[in-house]
Every structure is written in C-alpha cells, then in structure tokens.
C-alpha positions in Angstrom: -14.7 9.7 -18.9 -17.6 7.5 -18.3 -18.3 9.4 -15.2 -17.2 12.7 -13.3 -17.9 14.8 -10.4 -16.4 18.7 -10.8 -12.9 18.2 -12.4 -12.5 14.5 -10.8 -13.1 11.8 -12.8 -14.3 8.9 -10.9 -14.6 6.2 -13.5 -13.2 6.4 -16.9 -9.8 4.9 -19.0 -6.4 6.6 -18.4 -4.1 6.5 -21.9 -0.8 7.2 -22.3 0.5 9.4 -24.7 1.4 6.6 -27.0 -2.0 5.0 -27.1 -0.4 1.5 -26.5 -1.5 1.4 -22.7 -4.8 1.4 -21.4 -5.7 1.8 -17.7 -9.2 1.7 -15.6 -10.0 4.6 -13.0 -12.7 3.2 -10.7 -14.1 4.9 -7.8 -11.8 7.7 -8.5 -8.2 5.9 -8.4 -6.3 5.0 -11.7 -5.4 1.3 -11.2 -1.8 1.1 -12.7 -0.7 -2.0 -12.0 0.9 -4.1 -15.0 -1.3 -6.9 -15.0 0.1 -8.0 -18.1 3.6 -8.4 -16.7 2.4 -10.5 -14.0 2.4 -14.1 -15.5 3.4 -17.3 -13.7 2.9 -19.4 -10.8 4.9 -17.2 -8.6 2.5 -14.0 -9.5 -1.1 -16.3 -9.5 0.1 -17.0 -5.3 0.6 -13.5 -5.3 -2.5 -12.3 -7.0 -4.3 -14.5 -4.3 -2.6 -13.4 -1.4 -3.8 -10.3 -2.7 -7.3 -11.2 -3.1 -7.1 -12.6 0.8 -6.2 -9.0 1.8 -8.5 -7.4 -0.3 -11.5 -9.8 0.9 -9.9 -9.1 4.9 -10.0 -4.8 3.9 -13.9 -5.1 2.4 -15.0 -7.1 5.9 -13.3 -4.5 8.3 -15.5 -1.7 6.2 -18.4 -4.0 6.5 -18.6 -4.5 10.2 -16.0 -2.2 11.8 -17.7 -3.3 15.6 -16.3 -6.9 15.5 -13.7 -7.6 18.1 -11.3 -9.2 15.0 -11.5 -6.3 13.3 -11.3 -4.2 15.9 -7.8 -6.3 16.9 -7.3 -4.8 12.9 -7.0 -1.5 13.9 -4.4 -1.3 16.5 -2.0 -0.4 14.1 -0.2 3.2 15.3 0.9 5.7 12.8 4.6 5.2 13.8 5.3 8.6 15.1 8.7 7.5 16.5 9.8 6.0 12.9 8.4 9.3 11.2 11.0 11.2 13.6 13.7 9.0 13.5 13.7 9.3 8.9 14.5 13.5 9.4 11.8 14.1 6.9 10.5 17.6 6.9 9.9 18.7 3.6 9.8 17.5 -0.4 8.0 14.4 -2.1 7.4 11.2 0.2 5.9 8.4 -1.5 4.3 5.9 0.5 4.7 2.5 -0.9 2.1 -0.2 0.0 0.1 2.6 2.2 -2.3 0.7 4.0 -4.0 2.9 6.5 -2.4 5.7 5.2 -2.7 7.0 9.3 1.3 7.6 8.0 0.9 10.7 6.5 -0.3 12.6 9.6 3.0 12.3 11.1 4.2 15.3 8.9 3.5 19.0 7.8 1.6 19.0 4.1 2.2 22.0 3.5 5.8 21.3 3.2 5.8 17.5 2.8 3.7 16.5 -0.4 2.6 12.8 0.3 1.8 10.0 -2.8 1.0 6.6 -1.9 0.9 3.4 -3.9 -0.9 0.8 -3.2 -2.1 -3.2 -5.2 -5.5 -3.0 -3.0 -8.0 -0.6 -3.6 -8.6 1.5 -0.5 -11.5 4.0 0.3 -11.7 7.1 -2.3 -9.6 9.9 -0.5 -9.0 13.4 -1.4 -6.5 14.9 0.7 -3.7 13.2 -1.0 -2.2 11.7 -4.7 -3.0 7.6 -4.7 -3.3 5.0 -7.4 -3.2 0.9 -7.4 0.3 -0.2 -8.3 3.1 -2.5 -7.1 6.4 -2.1 -5.3 7.9 -3.9 -8.6 6.2 -1.4 -11.1 6.3 1.6 -9.4 4.0 3.7 -11.4 6.1 7.3 -11.5 8.9 9.2 -13.3 12.3 8.6 -12.5 13.7 11.3 -9.8 10.7 12.2 -8.9 11.2 11.7 -4.8 13.3 12.7 -2.5 11.9 10.0 0.2 10.3 6.6 -0.2 9.0 4.6 2.5 8.0 1.7 3.3 6.4 0.5 6.8 6.0 -3.3 7.4 5.0 -4.4 4.1 7.8 -6.1 1.9 7.4 -9.9 3.3 4.7 -9.2 0.9 6.7 -8.0 -2.0 7.1 -11.0 -5.0 11.0 -9.4 -6.1 13.1 -7.3 -3.9 15.6 -7.0 -6.7 13.4 -5.3 -8.8 11.9 -3.1 -5.9 14.7 -2.0 -5.2 15.4 -1.2 -8.7 12.1 0.4 -8.9 13.1 2.7 -5.7 16.6 4.2 -7.0 14.5 4.9 -10.3 12.2 7.4 -8.6 14.2 8.7 -5.8 16.2 12.2 -6.4 19.9 11.7 -6.7 20.2 12.5 -3.0 16.7 10.8 -2.3 16.3 8.7 0.9 14.9 4.9 1.3 13.4 4.7 4.9 12.3 0.8 5.9 10.4 0.1 8.6 9.8 -3.9 9.1 8.0 -5.8 11.9 10.0 -9.4 12.5 7.5 -11.6 14.8 9.8 -13.2 16.6 9.3 -15.3 20.2 11.7 -14.2 22.9 10.1 -14.9 25.9 6.2 -14.3 27.2 5.8 -11.0 26.0 6.8 -11.4 22.7 5.0 -15.5 22.7 1.6 -12.9 23.5 2.2 -10.8 20.6 2.9 -13.5 18.1 0.1 -15.4 19.0 -2.7 -12.3 18.9 -1.2 -11.8 15.5 -1.7 -15.3 14.2 -5.0 -15.6 16.0 -6.1 -12.2 14.1 -4.8 -13.4 10.7 -6.7 -16.9 11.4 -9.7 -15.3 12.4 -9.7 -12.9 9.4 -8.6 -15.8 6.5 -11.6 -17.8 8.2 -14.5 -15.1 7.6 -13.4 -14.0 4.0 -12.5 -18.1 3.2 -15.2 -17.9 0.9 -14.2 -15.3 -0.9 -10.6 -16.2 -1.5 -10.7 -20.1 -1.5 
C-alpha cells in the first residue's frame, strides 16, 4: 500500500498468492491487464487503438461543453435492451462498460454489478470496477449469472478467446447478452446517422492526434 483512504487502497500493488504476478493499483482501480501476454503486431495495433480511445475520454473530461464532446454523450443507457435481457437478480458482469450508465437499469439490491474496461475510467465507489480485457477476464470460474457486452465486440482482438472466457466465468445456467451496433446505410436516415458517427470520430481523432500519433 502506497496511499490509502480509510479501507480503500488508492495506489499500491496487488500480488497473487504465489507471489509470481503483481498488478498496479491506480486511483483505487486494480489494473489486471496481462501485458506480458499481449505480444505481436496485432496487439500493438490494439494498443494504438486503445491509446486513441483513452485520449478521447480524457479530452471529454477536460472539455465537456465542446460540441464534439456533447455528441459523444448522446448514448443512452439502453433501457429497452436491459428489459429484453430479463435480468432481475444475480451477479452481472459488464464487459467494456464505457460510461457505466447501463447499471442504472437494475435494482442494485438484487443485481450485483461488476465491470471491466481496458481504459481507466473515473473513480467510482458504488460498484466493482477493474481494468481488464474481454479475452482475459480477471474473475474466477462460475462467478456470474449474466454477462453483457454493449456495442463493443468490434473492438475485441480475439473473439474465440472472448467466448471461451465468458463460458468459464458464467455459471452453468448463466447467460451472455450482446448488443452490437451496425452502421449500415439503408436510406437517408441511416445515411445521416452514419455520417454523424463518422464526423464525430474524425473530429475526436483530430483532437487527440498529438497524444495518439
């Protein structure tokens, strides 16, 4: 422990029982990404992609009133999809949780919400969040009743590893719920949506170009 507030460790290190693996804790969040396994050109490309997303989020936090950042906040908590999942109780893992608003669709007394994301998020205290990857989920076997992935599968590096990990951490009767956006142009309305999405990404890329060459 390097810094602590009450029972919460702000900065320090987390070591497993064997003492072989050590993970950093920053801003109260354990970083459980297995960097030693992320080798090769494919993972380097993923890291560059991740750096871009990290820079975008930091830019949004610094200037929330900018138009480009307001466009990035138009996402909704997906209430209809939450109702579709039928989740009313249990342990829920949100993989690549992003803005984390999805948890507000559930009764916190009946649904225990956990979340992982490869990008460091703002500090939160009302649920368990760790930095982690979909391909290397840092939780024990049979840990969750439900796993959700909201519009994030297109950012995964290895879908086979992701599905294997989901099967491992789900209870035998557990369920995987996937919502994936597809930007397909079929008429003027979808064309406008696709163009808006493209412009927003292009503007954010330009803002973060120095941070992510």
